[in-house]
C-alpha positions in Angstrom: -26.6 7.0 24.2 -23.6 8.9 22.6 -20.0 8.2 23.4 -18.3 11.6 23.8 -14.6 12.6 23.7 -12.6 15.6 24.9 -9.7 16.4 22.6 -6.5 18.1 23.7 -3.5 19.6 22.0 -0.4 20.4 23.9 -2.4 20.0 27.1 -5.1 22.5 26.0 -8.8 21.7 25.3 -9.5 21.9 21.7 -12.7 23.8 20.9 -12.4 23.7 17.1 -11.9 20.4 15.5 -12.7 18.8 12.1 -12.8 15.0 12.2 -11.0 13.6 9.2 -11.7 10.0 8.0 -13.7 9.5 11.2 -15.7 6.4 11.6 -17.3 4.3 14.4 -15.4 1.1 15.2 -16.9 -2.2 16.1 -15.3 -5.6 17.2 -12.0 -6.7 15.7 -11.2 -3.2 14.4 -13.9 -3.3 11.8 -15.7 0.0 11.2 -19.5 0.1 11.4 -22.0 2.5 10.1 -22.4 5.4 12.6 -22.2 9.2 13.0 -19.0 11.0 14.1 -19.4 14.7 14.7 -17.8 17.5 16.6 -20.1 19.8 18.5 -20.3 21.5 21.7 -16.4 21.2 22.1 -16.7 17.3 22.0 -16.3 14.6 19.5 -19.5 12.6 19.4 -20.1 9.0 18.2 -23.5 7.4 17.9 -26.1 7.0 19.2 -24.9 3.5 20.1 -26.2 0.8 22.4 -23.0 -1.2 22.8 -19.2 -0.7 23.4 -17.9 1.2 20.3 -14.7 3.0 19.4 -13.8 5.7 17.0 -11.0 6.0 14.3 -9.8 9.1 12.7 -6.8 10.9 11.3 -4.5 11.9 14.2 -1.5 14.2 14.1 1.5 12.5 15.8 4.0 15.4 15.3 7.2 14.7 13.4 6.4 11.0 13.1 3.5 11.8 10.8 -0.3 11.9 10.9 -1.9 8.4 10.9 -5.4 6.9 10.9 -5.7 5.6 14.5 -8.4 4.2 16.6 -9.5 3.9 20.3 -10.5 0.7 22.0 -14.2 -0.2 22.3 -15.7 2.0 25.0 -19.1 1.8 26.8 -21.5 4.5 26.4 -21.6 6.9 29.3 -22.5 10.4 30.4 -19.0 11.7 31.1 -16.7 12.4 28.0 -13.6 10.2 27.5 -10.2 11.7 26.9 -9.5 11.0 23.2 -5.7 11.5 23.5 -5.6 8.8 26.4 -7.9 6.3 24.6 -5.9 6.4 21.3 -2.7 5.8 23.3 -4.4 2.9 25.2 -5.4 1.2 22.0 -2.0 1.6 20.4 -0.2 0.3 23.5 -2.6 -2.6 23.7 -2.1 -3.7 20.1 1.6 -3.3 20.4 1.6 -5.7 23.5 -0.5 -8.2 21.6 1.7 -8.2 18.5 5.0 -8.4 20.5 3.7 -11.7 22.2 2.5 -13.0 18.8 5.8 -12.3 17.2 7.7 -14.1 20.1 10.0 -11.1 20.3 10.4 -11.5 24.2 12.1 -14.8 23.6 14.6 -13.2 21.2 18.1 -12.3 22.1 17.0 -8.6 22.4 13.9 -9.6 24.3 15.0 -8.1 27.6 15.6 -4.7 26.0 12.1 -4.9 24.3 10.4 -5.9 27.6 12.0 -3.1 29.4 10.7 -0.5 26.8 7.2 -2.1 27.0 7.2 -1.9 30.8 8.3 1.8 30.7 5.5 2.5 28.3 2.9 0.8 30.5 4.1 2.7 33.7 4.2 6.0 31.8 0.6 5.3 30.5 -0.5 4.4 34.0 0.5 8.0 35.0 -2.0 9.4 32.6 -4.8 7.4 34.2 -4.2 8.6 37.7 -4.6 12.2 36.3 -8.2 11.6 35.5 -9.1 14.9 37.3 -6.4 16.8 35.2 -7.3 15.7 31.6 -4.9 18.3 30.1 -2.0 16.9 31.9 -3.1 13.3 31.2 -3.4 14.0 27.5 0.3 15.4 27.3 1.5 12.1 28.9 -0.7 10.1 26.5 0.7 12.0 23.6 4.2 11.0 24.6 3.3 7.4 25.0 1.6 7.3 21.7 4.7 8.6 19.9 6.8 6.1 21.7 4.5 3.3 20.9 4.6 4.3 17.2 8.4 4.5 17.2 8.7 1.2 18.9 6.1 -0.6 16.8 7.8 0.5 13.6 11.2 -0.5 15.0 10.0 -4.0 16.0 8.2 -4.5 12.7 11.5 -3.7 10.8 13.3 -6.0 13.3 11.0 -9.0 12.7 11.4 -8.3 8.8 15.2 -8.3 9.1 15.3 -11.7 10.8 13.0 -13.3 8.2 14.7 -11.6 5.2 18.0 -12.9 6.3 16.6 -16.4 6.7 15.0 -16.2 3.3 18.2 -15.1 1.8 20.2 -17.8 3.6 17.7 -20.5 2.4 17.2 -19.0 -1.1 13.4 -19.1 -0.6 12.5 -15.7 -2.3 10.1 -16.0 -5.3 11.7 -15.9 -8.7 9.9 -12.6 -9.6 9.8 -10.2 -6.6 9.3 -6.7 -7.8 6.9 -5.5 -10.5 4.6 -2.6 -11.5 1.1 -2.1 -12.8 0.6 -1.3 -16.4 -1.5 1.6 -17.7 -2.1 0.2 -21.2 -3.7 3.4 -22.4 -0.1 4.9 -22.5 1.2 3.8 -25.8 4.5 5.6 -25.7 7.3 3.3 -26.8 9.9 4.9 -24.5 7.6 4.1 -21.5 7.3 0.5 -22.7 11.2 0.2 -23.0 11.8 1.7 -19.7 9.1 -0.6 -18.1 10.7 -3.9 -19.3 14.2 -2.7 -18.1 13.1 -2.0 -14.4 10.8 -4.9 -13.4 10.7 -8.6 -12.9 7.0 -8.8 -14.0 4.0 -6.7 -15.0 0.5 -6.5 -13.6 -2.0 -5.7 -16.4 -5.4 -4.6 -15.3 -8.2 -6.0 -17.4 -10.7 -3.4 -17.0 -14.1 -4.8 -18.2 -15.5 -1.4 -19.1 -12.5 -0.5 -21.5 -12.3 -3.9 -23.1 -15.9 -4.4 -23.6 -17.3 -0.8 -24.0 -20.5 -2.1 -25.6 -22.2 -5.6 -25.1 -21.1 -7.0 -28.4 -18.0 -5.0 -29.0 -14.4 -5.7 -27.6 -11.7 -3.0 -28.0 -8.4 -4.6 -27.2 -6.0 -2.8 -29.5 -4.0 -0.9 -26.8 -4.1 -4.0 -24.5 -2.8 -6.3 -27.2 0.1 -3.9 -27.9 1.3 -4.1 -24.3 0.6 -7.8 -23.9 2.6 -8.6 -27.1 5.4 -6.2 -26.1 5.7 -7.7 -22.6 5.5 -11.3 -23.9 8.1 -10.6 -26.5 10.5 -9.3 -23.8 9.7 -12.4 -21.6 8.3 -10.4 -18.7 5.7 -12.6 -16.9 2.2 -11.1 -16.7 -0.4 -11.0 -13.8 -3.7 -10.2 -15.6 -6.6 -8.6 -13.9 -8.6 -8.3 -11.8 -10.8 -9.5 -14.6 -13.9 -8.7 -12.6 -13.9 -5.6 -10.3 -17.1 -4.2 -8.8 -15.8 -0.5 -8.8 -18.1 1.7 -10.8 -15.2 2.5 -13.2 -14.8 -1.2 -14.1 -18.4 -2.3 -14.8 -19.4 -1.3 -18.3 -22.5 1.2 -18.6 -24.5 -1.3 -20.5 -24.2 -3.9 -17.6 -25.6 -1.3 -15.0 -29.1 -2.2 -16.1 -28.7 -5.8 -14.7 -27.2 -4.5 -11.4 -30.1 -6.0 -9.3 -30.5 -9.2 -11.4 -27.7 -11.5 -9.9 -28.3 -14.4 -12.4 -27.9 -12.2 -15.5 -25.1 -10.2 -14.1 -23.3 -13.4 -13.0 -23.7 -14.9 -16.6 -22.4 -11.7 -18.2 -19.4 -11.9 -16.0 -18.7 -15.5 -16.8 -18.9 -14.9 -20.4 -16.3 -12.0 -20.1 -14.0 -14.1 -18.1 -14.3 -17.0 -20.6 -13.7 -15.0 -23.6 -10.7 -13.0 -22.1 -9.0 -16.1 -20.7 -9.5 -17.7 -24.1 -7.8 -14.9 -25.9 -4.9 -14.4 -23.7 -4.3 -17.9 -22.3 -0.9 -18.2 -23.9 0.5 -15.0 -22.6 -0.6 -14.7 -19.0 1.3 -16.4 -16.1 -1.1 -15.5 -13.4 -4.9 -14.8 -13.5 -6.1 -12.2 -10.9 -9.7 -13.2 -11.3 -11.8 -10.9 -9.0 -10.9 -7.8 -7.1 -12.8 -6.0 -4.3 -16.0 -8.1 -4.4 -16.2 -7.7 -0.7 -16.7 -3.9 -0.9 -20.1 -2.3 -1.1 -21.1 -2.4 -4.7 -23.8 -1.3 -7.1 -25.3 -4.8 -7.2 -25.9 -5.1 -3.4 -24.9 -8.7 -3.3 -25.5 -10.7 -0.1 -22.6 -12.3 1.6 -23.6 -15.7 0.2 -23.8 -14.3 -3.3 -20.4 -12.7 -3.0 -18.7 -16.0 -2.1 -20.6 -17.9 -4.7 -19.7 -15.4 -7.5 -16.1 -15.6 -6.4 -16.1 -19.4 -6.5 -17.8 -19.5 -9.9 -15.5 -17.0 -11.6 -12.3 -18.8 -10.3 -13.8 -22.1 -11.3 -14.3 -20.8 -14.9 -10.7 -20.0 -15.2 -9.6 -23.4 -13.7 -12.0 -25.2 -16.1 -10.4 -23.7 -19.1 -6.8 -23.7 -17.8 -6.5 -26.4 -15.0 -2.9 -25.6 -14.3 -3.4 -21.8 -14.2 -2.5 -20.0 -11.1 -5.3 -17.8 -9.9 -5.6 -15.0 -7.4 -8.5 -13.3 -5.5 -7.8 -9.7 -4.6 -8.4 -7.9 -1.4 -8.9 -4.1 -1.5 -9.1 -1.6 1.5 -7.8 -4.2 3.9 -8.5 -1.9 6.9 -12.3 -2.2 6.0 -12.9 1.6 5.8 -15.7 1.0 3.2 -17.5 -1.1 5.9 -18.6 2.0 7.6 -20.7 2.9 4.6 -24.3 1.7 3.9 -24.6 -0.9 2.7 -21.5 -2.1 4.5 -20.3 -4.9 2.2 -18.3 -7.7 3.7 -15.3 -7.1 6.1 -12.2 -8.0 4.0 -10.6 -10.4 6.5 -13.9 -12.3 6.9 -14.1 -12.5 3.0 -10.6 -13.9 2.7 -11.1 -16.5 5.4 -14.4 -17.6 3.9 -12.9 -17.8 0.5 -10.1 -19.9 1.8 -12.4 -22.2 3.7 -15.4 -22.4 1.3 -13.7 -24.4 -1.5 -12.8 -21.5 -3.7 -9.9 -22.9 -5.8 -7.6 -19.9 -5.8 -3.9 -20.2 -5.4 -3.4 -17.1 -3.4 -4.6 -13.6 -2.5 -3.7 -10.3 -4.2 -3.6 -7.3 -1.8 -4.0 -3.6 -3.0 -2.9 -0.9 -0.7 -3.3 2.8 -1.2 -2.0 5.3 1.4 -1.8 9.1 1.5 -5.0 9.8 -0.4 -8.0 11.5 1.2 -10.6 8.8 0.1 -12.2 5.9 1.8 -9.5 3.1 2.3 -6.5 5.3 1.6 -5.6 7.3 4.7 -2.1 7.1 5.9 -1.1 4.4 8.5 2.1 3.7 10.2 4.3 0.7 9.4 3.2 -1.3 12.4 -0.3 -1.1 11.3 0.5 -2.4 7.8 2.6 -5.3 9.4 -0.2 -6.4 11.7 -2.7 -6.2 8.8 -0.7 -8.5 6.6 -0.2 -11.0 9.5 -4.0 -11.1 9.9 -4.4 -12.1 6.3 -1.9 -14.9 6.7 -4.3 -17.0 8.7 -5.8 -18.0 5.2 -2.7 -20.2 4.7 -2.5 -18.9 1.1 0.5 -16.9 -0.5 0.0 -13.2 -0.7 0.9 -11.0 -3.6 1.0 -7.2 -3.2 -0.6 -6.5 -6.5 -0.8 -2.7 -6.1 1.0 -0.4 -3.7 0.8 3.3 -4.0 1.9 6.4 -2.0 2.2 10.2 -3.1 5.5 11.9 -3.8 4.0 15.3 -3.1 1.9 17.1 -0.5 -0.2 19.0 -3.0 -2.8 18.0 -5.5 -1.7 16.7 -8.9 -3.9 17.5 -11.9 -2.4 14.4 -13.8 -3.6 11.8 -11.2 -6.6 9.6 -11.5 -8.7 12.2 -9.4 -7.6 15.1 -11.8 -6.4 17.2 -9.0 -9.3 16.6 -6.6 -7.2 14.6 -4.1 -5.0 16.6 -1.6 -2.4 14.4 0.1 -2.1 16.9 3.0 -5.7 16.0 4.0 -5.0 12.3 4.2 -2.2 12.2 6.7 1.6 12.0 6.2 4.5 9.7 6.5 7.0 11.8 8.4 7.0 15.7 8.2 5.4 15.6 4.7 4.9 13.6 1.5 7.7 14.1 -0.8 9.9 12.0 -3.2 12.1 11.1 -0.3 9.2 10.2 2.0 7.8 8.1 -0.9 11.0 6.2 -1.2 11.3 5.6 2.5 7.8 4.3 2.6 8.4 2.0 -0.3 11.6 0.6 1.1 10.2 0.1 4.7 6.9 -1.3 3.5 8.6 -3.6 1.0 11.0 -5.0 3.7 8.2 -5.6 6.1 6.1 -7.3 3.5 8.9 -9.6 2.2 9.8 -10.3 5.7 6.6 -12.3 5.8 7.5 -15.8 4.4 4.1 -16.0 2.8 4.4 -12.8 0.8 5.6 -13.5 -2.7 6.1 -10.1 -4.4 5.4 -6.5 -4.3 3.9 -4.4 -7.1 4.1 -0.6 -7.3 0.8 0.9 -8.6 1.9 3.4 -11.2 5.0 3.8 -13.5 4.3 7.4 -14.4 2.1 10.2 -12.9 -0.5 10.2 -15.7 -3.6 8.7 -14.2 -1.7 7.6 -11.1 -3.5 6.3 -8.0 -2.0 9.1 -5.8 -0.7 12.6 -6.6 2.8 12.2 -7.9 2.5 8.5 -7.5 4.5 7.4 -10.5 8.1 6.1 -10.4 9.0 8.4 -13.2 8.3 12.1 -13.1 6.7 14.1 -15.9 10.1 14.1 -17.7 10.3 10.3 -17.4 13.2 10.7 -15.0 13.4 8.1 -12.1 12.2 9.2 -8.6 14.1 7.9 -5.6 11.6 5.2 -5.1 12.6 3.7 -8.5 16.3 3.7 -7.6 15.4 1.9 -4.3 13.3 -0.7 -6.2 16.2 -1.4 -8.5 18.6 -1.8 -5.5 16.1 -4.1 -3.8 15.7 -6.2 -6.9 19.3 -7.1 -6.6 19.2 -7.9 -2.9 15.9 -9.9 -2.6 15.8 -12.3 -5.4 16.3 -16.0 -5.7 19.7 -17.1 -6.6 19.9 -19.4 -9.6 21.2 -22.9 -8.6 24.3 -24.0 -10.6 
């Protein structure tokens, strides 16, 4: 059967709707393959034979437009009210998280409890208006906005408590704020500005660029950056060394995509040669990235875990004291809605932590504000809850890439060459802008560093050239600092370990 939804805006039934970023949702908020379409004035999910939800980009007015989901719903003939079901799911998740955070036992717990009870009572009003879906939707929209506001406030409140504790006990990492290097940019001014503004550098070791042909290595530009950073005593996180994105795997290796044994040996050989060459320069090795995502190789779950273990073991065999990371990309598992689905990122992380993979932490890559799988805009509460879920591994977390646009229009200079329009990926507030980018960076960084197991935050792009998102650089096209860079510099001074005398 199909699961059908009626959609309302300002209490009026919507008859023309284009679902953006829409996907069927299974248990544990993991997307599953399934069709989501709008026809005959209803949003249709399925066909399905079990309780299933839907997630899609949803306009929340001045607060922004976020990728939100419903609860799991049983198939039935009568259509559900999408506004009500999205509000129901948000309220449910908020109640769960407040209990897990222990906020009701805090000094402000009574006020929080009062607000939550008010939201529950208000949402109940929408349920008794089942015969008047337009009126019910208006109440649900108000509840949703209040839930998002409260969720963001509580996320910041929890972060403030922990940040104050980390400052008082001096338990921040030594190197807290960094940026990813685009080593194809060989401008000396960019290099000088880079070392002035960050505690460390994340240097991608893109296999296809380093080894463009099977027996040929091209490391001239990479070596320039590595030597420059090392000379200026800026610690380096290198990698991911192996990344299953199509841009990272060399063309000459594609012929082995269905031969796991050969592909594994090629990867081990690349890791061995790379680690040997840069062993004296690198502080942390980010060994693998995104292996849980659907890939050209179609690895099974067991092969994915085994490959992760072998590659990390190769680094440890060469450098027993080396610190190693395994990187999670698309933590909200949007790629899992594709066919083949890949491995849910949280399941991958938990299995890596339990399967004897000798890594020292997890890297986490986060992209928001871009209309592509894994990069739709989410609110702060969603990010906070996602990081909490990753904490169950018991390993430190490093945000190895964080990106958000500074404009609401396409940017010909970014990695998509102008194909990505941020206005189609949601928004943080009224619209993406340099100020919105700064506000997102500040709020996200506080929430992330408010988790005692999060070590550092890395911005994805220093300049706009080839950036992950439109206008995603901390410097504009004239190499002038954007507000987000000024915020980063201020936070560097606030959140850093004090040297003991």
